[in-house]
C-alpha positions as CSV (number, residue, x, y, z in Angstrom):
1,M,-6.6,14.9,-11.4
2,R,-5.9,10.7,-12.2
3,L,-6.0,9.8,-15.9
4,I,-6.3,6.8,-17.7
5,Q,-5.7,5.4,-21.7
6,F,-8.1,3.1,-22.5
7,T,-9.0,1.1,-25.5
8,R,-12.9,0.5,-26.8
9,N,-13.9,-1.2,-29.8
10,G,-10.6,-1.0,-32.0
11,Q,-10.0,2.6,-30.1
12,R,-7.9,4.0,-27.8
13,G,-9.4,7.1,-26.1
14,V,-8.5,8.8,-23.0
15,A,-10.4,9.3,-19.9
16,R,-10.1,11.8,-16.3
17,I,-11.4,9.2,-13.4
18,D,-14.6,10.5,-11.6
19,G,-15.2,7.4,-8.8
20,A,-16.3,4.8,-10.1
21,K,-16.5,6.3,-13.7
22,A,-14.1,7.5,-15.9
23,V,-15.8,10.7,-18.4
24,A,-14.0,10.2,-21.9
25,I,-11.6,13.2,-23.0
26,P,-13.2,14.4,-26.0
27,G,-10.6,13.6,-29.2
28,A,-8.4,12.1,-27.1
29,A,-6.3,9.5,-27.8
30,S,-3.3,9.5,-25.7
31,V,-1.9,11.3,-22.6
32,I,0.6,12.2,-24.6
33,E,-0.6,14.2,-27.9
34,I,-3.0,16.1,-25.0
35,A,1.0,17.7,-23.4
36,Q,1.8,17.6,-27.0
37,A,-1.3,20.6,-27.7
38,A,-0.7,22.0,-24.2
39,L,2.8,22.6,-24.9
40,A,2.4,23.6,-28.6
41,G,-0.8,26.2,-27.0
42,N,0.2,29.0,-24.1
43,I,-1.6,26.6,-21.8
44,K,1.2,24.7,-20.9
45,S,-0.8,23.1,-18.6
46,L,-1.8,19.5,-18.6
47,A,-4.9,19.9,-16.7
48,K,-5.8,22.5,-17.7
49,E,-5.4,21.9,-21.2
50,I,-8.0,18.7,-20.4
51,E,-10.5,21.3,-18.7
52,S,-10.5,22.9,-21.9
53,R,-12.2,20.0,-24.3
54,G,-15.0,19.9,-21.5
55,P,-16.7,15.9,-21.2
56,G,-17.0,13.4,-22.7
57,E,-18.7,10.0,-22.9
58,V,-19.4,8.3,-19.2
59,L,-18.1,5.4,-19.1
60,D,-18.1,2.4,-16.0
61,Y,-14.3,2.0,-14.8
62,P,-14.8,-1.1,-13.4
63,A,-16.0,-2.8,-16.4
64,L,-13.2,-1.1,-18.6
65,L,-10.5,-2.1,-15.5
66,A,-12.0,-6.0,-15.4
67,S,-12.5,-6.5,-19.5
68,D,-7.8,-5.5,-19.8
69,S,-9.0,-2.9,-21.8
70,V,-6.9,-0.3,-19.0
71,L,-3.9,0.5,-20.8
72,A,-0.6,2.2,-18.9
73,P,-1.6,5.7,-17.6
74,V,1.1,6.8,-20.3
75,D,2.7,5.0,-23.0
76,H,4.8,6.5,-26.6
77,P,3.8,5.7,-30.1
78,D,7.8,4.8,-30.4
79,P,8.3,3.0,-27.3
80,A,12.1,3.3,-28.1
81,H,11.7,6.8,-27.2
82,C,10.3,6.1,-23.9
83,L,13.4,5.4,-21.3
84,V,12.9,4.2,-17.7
85,T,15.1,4.0,-15.1
86,G,14.7,5.0,-10.9
87,T,17.3,5.6,-8.4
88,G,17.1,3.4,-5.1
89,L,18.0,4.2,-1.7
90,T,16.0,7.3,-1.1
91,H,13.5,6.1,1.5
92,L,14.1,6.2,5.0
93,G,14.0,2.7,6.1
94,S,15.3,1.6,2.6
95,A,19.5,0.7,2.8
96,D,17.9,-2.2,6.0
97,T,16.7,-4.8,3.0
98,R,19.5,-3.8,0.5
99,D,21.9,-3.9,3.2
100,K,20.8,-7.2,4.8
101,M,21.1,-8.1,1.2
102,H,24.8,-7.3,1.0
103,Q,26.5,-7.5,4.4
104,K,27.3,-11.5,3.5
105,V,29.7,-10.5,1.0
106,A,31.0,-6.9,2.6
107,G,33.3,-8.1,4.5
108,D,33.0,-6.8,8.0
109,I,29.7,-6.2,9.2
110,D,30.4,-3.9,11.9
111,S,31.4,-1.7,8.8
112,L,29.1,0.2,6.1
113,T,28.2,-1.4,3.2
114,D,28.8,0.5,-0.2
115,S,24.9,0.8,0.1
116,M,24.3,2.1,3.6
117,K,27.1,4.5,2.6
118,M,25.0,5.7,-0.2
119,F,22.3,5.5,1.9
120,K,24.2,8.0,4.8
121,M,25.3,10.0,1.9
122,G,21.4,11.0,1.0
123,L,20.5,10.9,5.1
124,E,22.6,14.1,4.7
125,G,22.7,15.5,1.5
126,G,19.5,14.8,-0.6
127,K,17.8,17.4,1.2
128,P,19.5,20.7,0.6
129,K,18.2,23.6,1.5
130,D,18.6,27.1,-0.4
131,A,18.1,25.3,-3.7
132,K,21.5,23.8,-3.6
133,V,21.9,20.5,-5.5
134,G,21.9,17.7,-3.9
135,V,23.7,14.8,-3.4
136,Q,23.6,11.8,-6.0
137,P,21.8,9.0,-5.6
138,E,22.3,5.5,-6.7
139,W,20.3,5.4,-10.6
140,F,19.7,2.4,-12.8
141,Y,18.4,2.1,-16.2
142,K,15.3,-1.0,-16.9
143,G,14.3,-0.2,-21.0
144,D,13.0,1.0,-23.1
145,G,8.9,1.6,-22.8
146,S,8.6,-1.9,-24.5
147,C,9.3,-2.7,-21.1
148,V,6.1,-1.6,-19.9
149,A,3.3,-3.8,-19.1
150,R,-0.2,-2.4,-18.7
151,P,-2.1,-3.4,-15.8
152,G,-3.1,-6.7,-15.4
153,A,-0.8,-8.1,-17.9
154,A,1.8,-10.7,-17.0
155,L,5.4,-9.8,-16.2
156,E,8.3,-10.9,-17.9
157,F,9.9,-14.3,-16.4
158,P,13.2,-14.5,-18.5
159,A,14.6,-18.1,-18.7
160,F,18.1,-16.7,-17.4
161,A,16.3,-15.4,-14.1
162,L,17.1,-16.2,-10.5
163,D,13.8,-13.9,-9.1
164,G,10.9,-11.5,-9.8
165,G,10.7,-9.6,-7.4
166,E,8.0,-6.7,-7.0
167,E,9.8,-3.0,-5.6
168,P,6.2,-1.1,-4.8
169,E,7.3,2.4,-6.1
170,V,6.0,5.7,-7.5
171,A,7.6,6.8,-10.8
172,G,7.5,10.1,-11.9
173,I,5.9,11.1,-15.6
174,Y,7.8,13.2,-17.9
175,L,7.7,14.8,-21.8
176,V,10.6,16.6,-23.9
177,A,9.5,19.9,-25.6
178,P,11.1,20.4,-28.1
179,D,13.0,23.0,-26.8
180,G,15.0,20.2,-25.0
181,K,12.8,21.2,-21.5
182,P,11.5,18.5,-19.7
183,W,8.4,19.0,-18.2
184,R,6.7,16.7,-15.6
185,L,2.9,14.9,-16.7
186,G,2.6,13.3,-13.4
187,F,2.9,10.3,-11.7
188,A,2.3,7.2,-11.5
189,I,2.2,3.8,-8.5
190,G,4.0,1.5,-10.2
191,N,5.6,-2.2,-9.5
192,E,9.7,-1.9,-10.3
193,Y,10.2,-5.7,-11.0
194,S,13.2,-7.1,-10.3
195,D,15.9,-9.7,-9.6
196,H,16.7,-9.7,-5.9
197,V,18.4,-13.7,-5.8
198,M,20.5,-11.8,-9.1
199,E,21.7,-8.6,-7.3
200,R,21.8,-10.4,-3.9
201,Q,25.3,-12.0,-5.0
202,N,27.0,-9.4,-5.7
203,Y,25.6,-5.9,-5.4
204,L,27.5,-4.9,-9.1
205,Y,24.5,-6.9,-10.3
206,L,22.6,-3.9,-9.5
207,A,22.4,-3.2,-13.2
208,H,21.8,-6.8,-15.0
209,S,18.7,-7.5,-12.2
210,K,17.4,-4.0,-12.9
211,L,16.7,-4.8,-16.3
212,R,13.4,-6.7,-16.3
213,A,9.2,-5.6,-17.3
214,C,7.9,-3.0,-14.7
215,A,4.5,-1.8,-14.8
216,I,2.6,1.3,-13.8
217,G,-0.7,3.5,-12.8
218,P,-4.0,2.2,-13.6
219,E,-4.4,5.7,-12.8
220,L,-2.1,9.2,-13.8
221,L,-1.7,11.6,-11.2
222,V,-1.9,15.0,-12.8
223,G,-0.1,17.5,-10.5
224,D,1.3,17.5,-6.8
225,L,2.8,14.7,-5.2
226,P,1.4,14.5,-1.5
227,D,4.2,14.4,1.0
228,S,3.3,11.3,2.1
229,V,2.1,9.1,-0.1
230,E,0.9,5.5,2.2
231,G,-0.1,1.9,0.5
232,E,0.2,-1.0,0.9
233,S,1.8,-4.6,-1.2
234,R,0.5,-8.1,-1.5
235,I,1.4,-10.9,-3.1
236,W,-1.8,-13.5,-3.8
237,R,-1.0,-17.2,-4.7
238,N,-4.2,-19.7,-6.1
239,G,-6.5,-17.2,-4.7
240,S,-5.4,-16.4,-1.3
241,L,-3.2,-14.4,0.1
242,L,0.9,-14.8,0.3
243,W,2.1,-11.5,2.0
244,K,2.0,-8.3,2.6
245,K,2.6,-5.1,3.9
246,P,2.1,-0.6,3.9
247,F,4.5,1.1,2.4
248,V,5.7,4.7,1.9
249,S,6.8,7.5,-0.5
250,G,6.1,11.0,-1.0
251,E,9.0,13.2,-0.1
252,K,8.1,12.7,4.1
253,N,9.1,9.7,4.3
254,M,12.8,9.7,1.4
255,S,16.0,11.2,2.2
256,H,16.1,12.6,-1.3
257,T,13.8,15.4,-2.5
258,I,12.1,14.5,-5.8
259,G,13.5,18.1,-7.3
260,N,17.1,16.6,-6.8
261,L,16.0,13.4,-7.9
262,E,15.3,15.1,-10.9
263,Y,18.1,16.9,-11.3
264,H,20.4,14.5,-11.0
265,H,17.7,12.5,-14.0
266,F,17.8,15.4,-16.0
267,K,21.2,16.8,-15.8
268,Y,22.2,14.7,-18.7
269,R,22.0,16.0,-22.0
270,Q,21.0,12.9,-23.7
271,F,18.3,12.8,-21.5
272,R,16.7,15.4,-22.7
273,R,15.9,15.0,-26.7
274,P,12.6,16.7,-27.5
275,G,10.0,14.2,-27.3
276,D,11.3,11.4,-25.2
277,L,8.7,10.6,-23.0
278,H,10.1,9.1,-19.3
279,I,9.0,6.6,-17.0
280,H,12.0,7.2,-13.2
281,F,10.6,5.2,-10.7
282,F,12.2,7.2,-6.9
283,G,12.6,4.0,-4.8
284,T,10.8,1.7,-2.4
285,A,11.7,0.3,1.4
286,T,9.5,-2.3,1.0
287,L,10.3,-5.6,-0.9
288,S,8.9,-8.6,-0.2
289,V,12.2,-10.4,-0.8
290,G,13.8,-9.2,2.5
291,D,11.0,-11.3,4.5
292,G,12.0,-14.4,2.9
293,I,9.1,-14.2,0.1
294,Q,9.9,-16.2,-3.4
295,T,7.5,-15.5,-5.8
296,Q,6.9,-18.4,-8.9
297,P,4.8,-18.3,-12.2
298,G,1.3,-17.5,-11.8
299,D,1.6,-15.2,-8.1
300,V,-0.6,-11.8,-9.0
301,F,1.4,-8.7,-7.9
302,E,-0.8,-5.6,-5.7
303,I,0.1,-2.6,-5.4
304,E,-2.2,0.3,-4.2
305,A,-2.5,3.7,-2.3
306,P,-5.4,6.0,-1.9
307,A,-4.0,8.7,-3.8
308,F,-3.3,6.8,-6.7
309,G,-7.2,5.3,-7.0
310,A,-7.6,1.7,-8.2
311,A,-5.0,-0.8,-7.2
312,L,-2.3,-2.2,-9.5
313,R,-1.9,-6.1,-10.7
314,N,0.1,-8.2,-12.4
315,P,0.9,-12.0,-12.2
316,L,4.3,-13.0,-12.4
317,G,4.2,-15.2,-15.8
318,A,5.3,-18.4,-16.9
319,R,8.8,-18.8,-17.1
320,A,10.0,-17.6,-20.8
321,N,11.8,-20.0,-23.3
322,D,13.8,-17.4,-24.4
323,A,15.4,-17.4,-28.1
324,F,18.9,-16.3,-27.6
325,R,21.5,-18.7,-27.0
326,L,25.5,-18.7,-26.4
327,G,26.4,-18.0,-29.9
328,G,23.9,-16.6,-31.5
329,V,26.0,-13.4,-32.1
330,N,27.6,-14.3,-35.7
331,A,30.6,-12.5,-37.5
332,L,28.9,-10.1,-40.6
């Protein structure tokens, strides 16, 4: 089952995707409302809660996409209660591009960089057997729900940024129940957009490089993630294809299990706050920066994987004229 959120005539709605049609879900204004209803009742299943409501109006899905009426597939009414985070060096081959970025400042290139050490740890301990806890992954914070752009919206290019590059990833979507238990609502394809030039200067700048916008959707995949996800990442410039490359995800192509990544996120008590929504990116092995691509404002990122339905498209916005300046903090 795949879901979208949309607006029409000033009203929000949720629909189930059925081919080229979107079938509205009666009485639903958001996915989080449906999830809260499922948790409050005895169903404890997002899919069953949706099925219990029966079918609603049939909508023209391509028309909704074309009119920019499709929202991110999940959001929180208070963006401060949506946490956007992620893990890196989790995919087979994902260390290659990162290592090329860092070797120049790593001294002896015959020795392992910190990135390669982290990747090796994942290969050796990211998929433990017998229900044991695996090694910790690299982890980062992107922001709250205000950093999530809807499909079709521009990704902000801050004035201080050195680069704005795509990262095609799968994101897990979670809601924390009133008793503090996290529940997975599903998965979405996403663009975990980052500043790779900043990160290249020093790998300790990774945290800074991740504090950027991102996008997910347009569809939420409810249920299990396929063992292997195959897709393609593209960049369009002035209507012409500038770059494309296939990408893979899913546990078959990862050095960690999804369960291990989830454990090492939600083991922290502050991430089990009742009512919070979590969008957690699982990492990638494919980056255009690794092929020497330098993006420009107006470039359009396109990330597509058949398992997730329609492609996610977002342009890179014009460089922002940020209002905050040096000396902008005053004593009170």
